C-alpha positions as CSV (number, residue, x, y, z in Angstrom):
1,M,122.4,100.2,117.9
2,E,120.9,103.1,119.9
3,Q,119.5,102.2,123.3
4,Q,117.1,105.1,124.0
5,E,113.5,104.3,124.6
6,S,111.2,104.8,121.6
7,N,108.2,103.2,119.9
8,I,109.7,103.8,116.4
9,L,112.4,101.6,115.0
10,V,114.5,102.4,111.9
11,V,116.1,99.4,110.2
12,D,118.7,100.3,107.5
13,D,122.1,98.9,106.9
14,E,123.4,102.4,106.0
15,E,124.1,104.4,109.2
16,L,123.9,107.8,107.5
17,A,120.4,107.0,106.2
18,S,119.1,105.8,109.6
19,E,120.6,108.9,111.3
20,L,118.9,111.1,108.7
21,Y,115.4,109.6,109.4
22,Q,116.1,109.8,113.1
23,A,116.8,113.5,112.8
24,M,113.8,114.1,110.6
25,L,111.4,112.6,113.1
26,E,113.0,114.2,116.2
27,E,112.7,117.6,114.5
28,H,108.9,117.1,114.2
29,G,108.5,116.2,117.9
30,F,108.6,112.3,117.8
31,P,110.6,110.5,120.4
32,R,114.1,109.7,119.2
33,P,113.8,106.5,117.1
34,L,115.8,103.4,117.8
35,C,118.2,102.5,115.0
36,C,119.3,99.0,113.9
37,N,121.9,98.6,111.1
38,D,122.0,94.8,111.2
39,S,118.9,93.1,110.0
40,R,119.8,89.9,112.0
41,E,119.1,91.8,115.3
42,V,115.6,93.0,114.4
43,M,113.5,90.1,115.7
44,D,115.4,90.1,119.0
45,I,114.7,93.8,119.4
46,L,111.0,93.3,118.9
47,T,110.9,90.8,121.8
48,R,112.5,93.3,124.1
49,E,111.1,96.6,123.1
50,S,107.6,98.0,122.7
51,I,107.7,99.0,119.0
52,S,104.7,100.5,117.2
53,V,106.2,101.6,113.9
54,I,109.1,100.3,111.9
55,L,110.8,102.1,109.0
56,L,112.3,99.2,107.0
57,D,114.8,99.3,104.2
58,L,114.4,96.5,101.7
59,N,117.9,96.0,100.3
60,M,120.1,94.8,103.2
61,P,122.7,92.0,103.6
62,H,122.1,88.9,105.8
63,I,118.3,89.2,105.9
64,S,116.4,91.1,103.3
65,G,113.7,93.6,104.1
66,Q,111.1,91.4,102.3
67,E,112.0,88.5,104.5
68,L,111.9,90.6,107.6
69,L,108.5,92.1,106.6
70,R,107.1,88.5,106.3
71,R,108.4,87.6,109.8
72,I,107.2,90.8,111.4
73,S,103.7,90.4,109.9
74,A,103.5,86.8,111.0
75,E,104.9,87.2,114.6
76,H,104.1,90.9,115.4
77,P,101.0,91.8,113.2
78,E,100.2,94.7,115.6
79,I,103.4,96.5,114.4
80,T,103.0,99.0,111.5
81,V,105.7,98.7,108.9
82,I,106.7,101.5,106.4
83,I,108.9,100.4,103.6
84,L,111.8,102.7,102.4
85,T,113.6,101.5,99.3
86,G,115.7,102.7,96.4
87,V,113.8,100.2,94.1
88,D,110.9,101.9,92.3
89,K,109.0,98.9,91.1
90,V,105.2,98.5,91.2
91,E,105.5,94.7,91.6
92,T,107.7,95.2,94.7
93,A,105.3,97.7,96.2
94,V,102.3,95.4,95.6
95,D,104.1,92.4,97.2
96,C,104.9,94.5,100.3
97,M,101.4,95.8,100.6
98,K,100.1,92.3,100.2
99,V,102.2,91.0,103.0
100,G,101.1,93.8,105.3
101,A,103.2,97.0,104.8
102,F,101.4,100.2,105.8
103,D,103.2,102.4,103.3
104,F,105.9,102.2,100.6
105,M,108.3,105.1,99.8
106,V,111.0,105.4,97.3
107,K,114.4,107.0,98.3
108,P,115.2,109.8,98.5
109,V,112.3,110.0,100.9
110,D,110.2,113.2,101.0
111,E,110.4,114.5,104.6
112,N,106.8,115.7,104.9
113,R,105.5,112.4,103.5
114,L,107.6,110.4,105.9
115,V,106.5,112.5,108.9
116,N,102.8,112.3,107.9
117,S,102.9,108.6,107.3
118,V,104.5,107.9,110.7
119,R,102.1,110.2,112.5
120,H,99.1,108.5,110.9
121,A,100.5,105.1,111.6
122,L,100.8,105.9,115.3
123,Q,97.3,107.5,115.5
124,I,95.8,104.4,113.9
125,R,97.8,102.0,116.1
126,A,96.6,103.8,119.2
127,L,92.9,103.8,118.2
128,Q,92.9,100.2,116.9
129,S,94.5,99.0,120.1
130,E,91.6,100.7,122.0
131,V,89.0,99.0,119.7
132,R,90.7,95.6,120.3
133,I,90.7,96.1,124.0
134,L,87.0,97.0,124.1
135,A,86.1,94.1,121.7
136,G,88.1,91.6,123.8
137,S,86.5,92.7,127.1
138,G,83.0,92.4,125.8
139,A,82.4,96.0,126.8
140,Q,80.1,98.3,124.8
141,V,82.2,100.2,122.2
142,E,81.9,103.9,122.9
143,L,82.3,106.2,119.9
144,K,84.2,109.4,120.3
145,N,82.2,111.1,117.5
146,P,78.7,109.8,117.8
147,A,77.2,112.7,115.8
148,A,79.1,111.5,112.7
149,F,77.3,108.2,113.0
150,A,73.8,109.6,113.8
151,E,72.3,108.2,110.6
152,I,73.5,104.7,111.3
153,I,70.9,103.2,113.7
154,T,72.3,100.3,115.6
155,V,72.7,98.6,118.9
156,S,74.7,95.7,117.4
157,P,78.2,95.1,119.0
158,D,79.5,93.9,115.6
159,L,78.5,97.0,113.8
160,R,79.6,99.3,116.5
161,K,83.1,97.7,116.3
162,A,83.1,98.5,112.6
163,L,82.2,102.1,113.4
164,A,84.9,102.3,116.0
165,Y,87.4,101.0,113.3
166,I,86.2,103.9,111.0
167,E,87.1,106.3,113.8
168,A,90.5,104.7,114.0
169,V,91.3,105.1,110.3
170,A,89.4,108.2,109.4
171,A,92.4,110.6,109.8
172,S,94.7,108.4,107.6
173,P,95.3,109.6,104.0
174,K,95.1,106.0,102.7
175,A,92.1,104.7,100.8
176,V,89.3,103.0,102.6
177,L,87.4,100.0,101.2
178,I,83.9,99.4,102.6
179,S,82.4,96.0,101.8
180,G,79.0,94.6,102.5
181,E,75.8,93.3,100.9
182,S,73.5,95.6,99.1
183,G,71.4,97.7,101.6
184,T,73.8,97.5,104.5
185,G,74.6,101.2,104.5
186,K,77.9,101.5,102.8
187,E,77.4,105.1,101.6
188,L,76.4,106.1,105.2
189,A,79.6,104.6,106.4
190,A,81.6,106.4,103.8
191,R,80.0,109.7,104.8
192,A,80.9,108.9,108.4
193,V,84.6,108.4,107.3
194,H,84.5,111.8,105.8
195,Q,82.9,113.5,108.8
196,V,85.3,112.0,111.3
197,S,88.3,112.7,109.2
198,G,87.8,116.5,109.7
199,R,88.4,117.2,106.0
200,Q,87.1,120.6,105.1
201,G,86.3,119.8,101.4
202,E,83.2,118.2,100.0
203,F,82.0,114.6,100.2
204,V,81.5,113.7,96.5
205,S,79.8,110.5,95.6
206,V,79.7,108.7,92.2
207,N,78.6,105.2,91.1
208,V,81.4,103.9,88.8
209,S,79.5,100.8,87.7
210,G,79.3,100.6,83.9
211,L,81.6,103.6,83.2
212,D,83.8,102.9,80.2
213,D,87.3,104.4,80.0
214,T,86.3,107.7,78.5
215,M,83.3,108.3,80.7
216,F,85.3,107.4,83.8
217,S,88.1,109.9,82.8
218,D,85.6,112.6,82.0
219,T,83.6,112.1,85.1
220,L,86.5,112.0,87.6
221,F,89.1,114.0,85.9
222,G,87.3,116.4,83.6
223,H,88.4,117.6,80.1
224,K,90.0,120.5,78.3
225,R,88.2,122.4,75.6
226,G,88.4,120.5,72.3
227,A,89.2,117.2,73.9
228,F,86.3,115.6,71.9
229,T,83.4,116.6,69.8
230,G,81.1,118.9,71.9
231,A,83.7,119.8,74.4
232,D,83.3,123.6,73.9
233,R,84.8,124.5,77.3
234,D,87.0,123.3,80.0
235,R,85.2,121.2,82.6
236,A,86.6,120.1,86.0
237,G,86.0,116.6,87.2
238,L,84.8,115.2,90.5
239,V,88.4,114.8,91.8
240,E,88.9,118.5,91.6
241,R,85.4,119.1,93.1
242,A,86.4,116.9,96.1
243,A,89.7,118.7,96.7
244,G,90.4,118.7,100.4
245,G,87.5,116.3,100.9
246,T,86.5,112.8,100.1
247,L,85.6,111.1,96.8
248,F,83.4,108.1,97.3
249,L,83.5,105.5,94.5
250,D,80.5,103.2,94.8
251,E,80.3,99.7,93.1
252,I,84.1,99.7,92.6
253,G,83.9,96.0,91.9
254,D,82.2,96.6,88.6
255,L,84.8,99.0,87.3
256,E,86.3,98.0,83.9
257,L,90.0,97.2,83.6
258,G,90.8,100.4,81.6
259,P,89.6,102.8,84.3
260,Q,91.3,100.7,86.9
261,V,94.7,101.6,85.6
262,K,93.8,105.3,85.9
263,L,92.5,104.9,89.4
264,L,95.6,103.1,90.4
265,R,97.7,106.0,89.2
266,L,95.5,108.4,91.2
267,L,96.0,106.3,94.4
268,Q,99.7,105.6,93.8
269,E,101.0,108.9,92.5
270,G,98.3,111.3,93.6
271,E,97.9,112.7,90.1
272,Y,95.7,112.4,87.1
273,Y,95.3,113.7,83.5
274,Q,92.3,115.6,82.2
275,L,91.0,114.4,78.8
276,G,92.8,116.4,76.1
277,S,95.8,117.4,78.4
278,D,99.3,116.1,78.6
279,H,100.0,117.8,81.9
280,P,99.4,115.9,85.1
281,Q,97.2,117.4,87.8
282,K,97.8,116.8,91.5
283,A,94.9,115.3,93.5
284,Q,94.1,116.6,96.9
285,T,91.3,114.2,97.8
286,R,90.9,111.1,99.9
287,I,89.4,108.0,98.1
288,V,86.8,105.8,99.8
289,A,85.4,102.9,97.7
290,A,82.5,100.5,98.3
291,T,81.6,97.1,96.9
292,N,79.2,94.2,97.4
293,A,81.5,91.9,95.4
294,D,84.4,89.8,96.6
295,L,87.4,91.8,95.3
296,Y,89.8,89.1,96.4
297,L,88.1,86.6,94.1
298,K,87.8,89.2,91.3
299,Q,91.6,89.9,91.4
300,S,92.3,86.2,91.5
301,D,90.3,85.6,88.3
302,G,91.8,88.6,86.5
303,S,88.8,90.9,86.5
304,F,90.2,93.3,89.1
305,R,93.8,94.5,89.1
306,R,95.9,93.0,91.9
307,D,97.9,96.2,92.5
308,L,94.7,98.2,92.7
309,Y,93.2,95.7,95.1
310,Y,96.0,96.1,97.6
311,R,96.0,99.9,97.3
312,L,92.2,100.0,98.1
313,I,92.4,97.7,101.2
314,A,94.9,99.8,103.1
315,H,91.9,100.2,105.4
316,H,89.0,97.7,105.1
317,V,85.6,98.2,106.8
318,E,83.2,95.2,106.5
319,L,79.5,95.9,107.4
320,P,77.6,92.9,108.7
321,P,74.3,92.0,107.0
322,L,71.1,92.6,109.0
323,R,70.5,88.8,109.5
324,R,73.7,88.8,111.5
325,R,72.5,91.5,113.8
326,P,68.9,90.7,114.7
327,E,69.0,92.9,117.7
328,D,68.9,95.9,115.3
329,V,65.6,94.8,113.6
330,P,63.2,96.2,116.2
331,V,65.3,99.4,116.7
332,L,65.4,100.1,113.0
333,F,61.7,99.2,112.6
334,D,60.7,101.7,115.2
335,H,62.9,104.4,113.7
336,F,61.6,103.8,110.1
337,L,58.0,103.7,111.4
338,A,58.3,107.1,113.1
339,E,60.2,108.6,110.1
340,T,57.6,107.3,107.6
341,A,54.7,108.4,109.7
342,A,56.1,111.9,109.7
343,A,56.7,111.8,105.9
344,L,53.2,110.6,105.2
345,N,51.7,113.0,107.8
346,K,50.1,110.0,109.7
347,R,50.1,109.0,113.4
348,V,52.5,106.3,114.5
349,P,50.3,103.2,114.7
350,T,50.2,100.6,117.4
351,V,52.5,97.7,116.5
352,P,51.3,94.1,117.4
353,D,53.9,92.0,119.2
354,Q,53.4,89.3,116.5
355,L,54.9,91.7,113.9
356,Y,58.3,91.9,115.8
357,T,58.3,88.1,116.0
358,L,57.5,87.8,112.3
359,L,60.4,90.1,111.4
360,A,62.8,88.3,113.8
361,V,62.5,85.1,111.7
362,Y,63.0,86.8,108.3
363,S,66.5,86.8,106.7
364,F,66.2,90.3,105.0
365,P,68.2,89.6,101.8
366,G,67.9,93.3,101.0
367,N,69.1,94.2,104.5
368,V,68.3,97.6,106.0
369,R,67.0,99.1,102.8
370,E,64.5,96.3,102.4
371,L,63.2,96.8,106.0
372,Q,62.8,100.5,105.3
373,S,60.8,99.8,102.1
374,M,58.6,97.2,103.9
375,V,57.7,99.8,106.6
376,Y,56.9,102.5,104.0
377,D,54.7,100.1,102.0
378,A,52.8,98.9,105.1
379,L,52.2,102.4,106.5
380,S,51.1,103.8,103.1
381,R,48.3,101.3,103.2
382,H,47.5,101.7,106.9
383,E,44.3,103.6,107.8
384,S,44.0,103.6,111.6
385,G,44.4,101.5,114.7
386,V,46.8,98.6,114.9
387,L,49.3,98.2,112.1
388,S,48.3,95.2,110.0
389,L,50.6,92.2,109.4
390,S,49.3,91.5,105.9
391,A,51.7,93.8,104.0
392,F,54.7,92.3,105.8
393,R,53.4,88.7,105.3
394,E,52.9,89.4,101.5
395,H,56.4,90.8,101.1
396,I,57.9,87.8,103.0
397,E,55.9,85.3,100.9
398,R,57.1,87.0,97.7
399,S,60.7,86.9,98.8
400,R,60.4,83.3,99.9
401,D,58.8,82.3,96.5
402,G,61.6,84.1,94.7
403,A,64.3,82.4,96.8
404,L,62.7,79.0,96.2
405,A,62.6,79.6,92.5
406,E,66.3,80.7,92.5
407,A,67.2,77.6,94.6
408,A,65.3,75.3,92.1
409,A,67.1,76.9,89.2
410,N,70.5,76.5,90.9
411,A,69.6,72.8,91.7
412,A,68.6,72.2,88.1
413,Q,71.9,73.6,86.9
414,G,73.8,71.5,89.4
415,G,72.0,68.4,88.1
416,A,73.2,65.1,89.6
417,H,75.7,67.0,91.7
418,A,73.1,68.8,93.9
419,R,72.9,66.8,97.1
420,I,71.8,67.2,100.7
421,S,74.7,66.3,103.0
422,Y,74.3,64.5,106.3
423,R,76.5,62.6,108.8
424,G,75.9,59.3,110.5
425,E,72.7,57.2,110.1
426,F,70.3,58.5,107.5
427,P,67.4,60.2,109.4
428,R,63.8,59.0,109.2
429,L,61.3,61.4,107.6
430,S,59.3,61.6,110.9
431,E,62.5,62.7,112.7
432,V,63.3,65.4,110.1
433,E,59.7,66.6,110.3
434,D,59.8,66.7,114.1
435,Y,63.0,68.7,114.1
436,L,61.7,71.2,111.5
437,F,58.4,71.7,113.4
438,Q,60.2,72.2,116.7
439,E,62.8,74.6,115.1
440,A,60.0,76.7,113.5
441,L,58.1,77.0,116.7
442,S,61.3,78.0,118.5
443,K,62.1,80.7,116.0
444,A,58.5,81.9,116.1
445,E,58.6,82.1,119.9
446,G,55.7,79.7,120.1
447,N,53.5,81.6,117.6
448,Q,51.8,78.9,115.5
449,S,50.7,81.2,112.7
450,I,54.3,82.4,112.1
451,A,55.7,78.9,112.5
452,A,53.3,77.6,109.9
453,R,54.4,80.3,107.5
454,L,58.0,79.4,108.0
455,L,57.2,75.8,107.2
456,G,55.0,76.6,104.3
457,V,52.0,74.8,105.7
458,S,48.6,75.9,106.9
459,Q,48.1,76.6,110.6
460,S,45.6,73.8,110.8
461,T,48.2,71.4,109.5
462,L,50.6,72.5,112.1
463,S,48.0,72.2,114.9
464,R,47.1,68.7,113.8
465,R,50.8,67.7,113.7
466,L,51.4,69.1,117.2
467,S,48.3,67.4,118.5
468,G,49.5,64.1,117.0
469,R,52.9,64.5,118.7
470,S,51.3,65.2,122.1
471,K,49.4,61.9,121.9
472,R,52.5,59.8,121.2
């Protein structure tokens, strides 16, 4: 056991192997790594030393690498673990990535790949630590590359933390999975990943939903002349077009199982086959994927490959829906209003305070994209003076009616199993009504017209109810 200070620990029962990795890293300017040849000593070392990255062999006596990985992930989740092993099995790699390994390399290890992996692990560790410190302190997260996020309009602390995480992982060669509901801005986030990464190649976007095996291969990998009827010349795919850049795969959750195998090879081996060719091509692109589906559930039910799932979530960015960041609604509204006015060659109208209150109590199932379309529709109808609330009210009513119809359909399907749950003594109808009226007024900031719309009653009904309550 070496006793020099370092934030890198090499764990391998073979002394020659650990000394080789030590020399590789020192040659590239890293501090001399600590070495441990007895797996039983590792957990004690971690309590004494400040370790950021561990190079971990899997096949060792006493305590196996798999068991150590589980302990490290549970007790020291902040430490990045890179697996080095002589066992080249997909199942082993998947299991390690699932437990929390950052990377998986088969011996003999390529020196450049090892050095790059350690470098990226240390960079990401440093940036993630900074994000956690800011998040824990309640301080406003400051972005180092604000220009890369210029199209993402937000004052939300939650969203800004997600953007700071993008900064932390952008330089990594690993895949990035961006999840979030439709309309939350997943493609904008993917473009930000590309811009912050500093990659000189193109940002290439493709929606893979509905692509069968052949279409997927032809679109991403291209084909050779004569590969199929009508293929009268060679054609490069999007992977080649995105060389040195980023390939963005939207709606990845809808990808069929056949193409998933080919995407896994692209991520795992960094190579692909053009249609009509038996010779693999090397890929020089970074993969960013997006989905509004729950891939964990999809891999559990067999519709999404487990090994692909764990390759994609090497870095995971989750974008919060607009209803969870209400502070962004007025900011986005003003932005879209000015943008739409310029596009329609109109003056920016005066906005009544009631409109901001109306929007504040709406759930925005279509998120930012829905708000943008609402503003465009309203301003298209606007003539002059104060912006009318009517277009916004109509949209909200249509959305509410649609949601009620969907809820009724779901309740009908549930049959006798659909129930309202409650605790304690069953409430009286008057008590429930009092609560709903009070809650609606609170959300509407005392505006009776908006409160009445939330309740689905006329304003006169609400006024009579409030008058009756005051006389009690």
